N, C-alpha and C positions, 0 to 999 in steps of 0.2 A: 701462216705468217710467223716468221722466226722472232722470238723475244730476246732482246739484248738485256743483259743484266744491268741493274742499277749501278752507276758509277759512284763510288764513295771516295773519301780522301779529300784532297784539296780542290776547291772549285776553281773555275777559270779566272776569278778575280782575287785569288788568294794572295796574301801579302808576300808569300815566298816567291811568287812569280816576278816580283819587282826587286828582289835582293840582288846586290852587285854580282854575286858568284853564281847565280842561277843561269844555266846554259841549256837545260833540257826539260821537256815535259814528256812524261810517258803515261800511257794508260796500259795497265797490265792485268791479267787474270792470275789469281793465286791458285796454284795447283797442289801445293803440299803444305802441311802444317808446319814444316820446318822453315817456311818463308819468313824473312825478317819482319814482315808486316802483313796483317790480314789473315783471313781464314780461307781455306779452300772453297772455291766457288765465287769469291768476291772479285769484283772488277774495281780497280783503284787508279786514281789519277794523282800524280805527284810532280812537283817542280823540283829539279835536282841540280846540284853542282856537278862539275866533271867527275869529282871523286865519288860522289854518291851514285852517279850514273854508271861508273865502272863497277860498283858493288851490285847494282841492279843487273848488269850484264852477266856478272858472275853467278848471281842467283838464278838467272835464266839458264845458264850453262849447266847448273846443278839440277835443273828440272823443277825448281821451286816456284817459279813464275814463268809466264809467257807474255812478252811485251807485244801488245796489239797495235799500238800507235806511238810514234815518236815525233816530236817537233823540236826544232831549235828555238831557244828563247834568247832574244837580244834586246836588252834594255826594256824588258817587259813585253815586247812584241813576240807573239807566237808565230813561227814560220814553219808550217807543216812540211814534212819531207815530201818530195815529189817522186812519183814512180818513174823509173828510168825507161826511156823509149828504146826499143830494140832497133838496131840498125840492120838493114838488109844487105 
């Protein structure tokens, strides 16, 4: 049985989730000690503004983190991304 790492960071009821500029929730693995938050091997959840999400995507491009899960946040409601269906 595969063991998922413990998620640290903000919990699902964090006050950041309900801030006016929060638009994204991500869960990510820290891959490199140069990452802006966390230590290698940690899995972290954060609620982010558009600007902070852009920084997270840049950190992923640099190989510092790997985003495992993303959801849109609208007025505190978490809306998970849906997998796209392939058309035949």
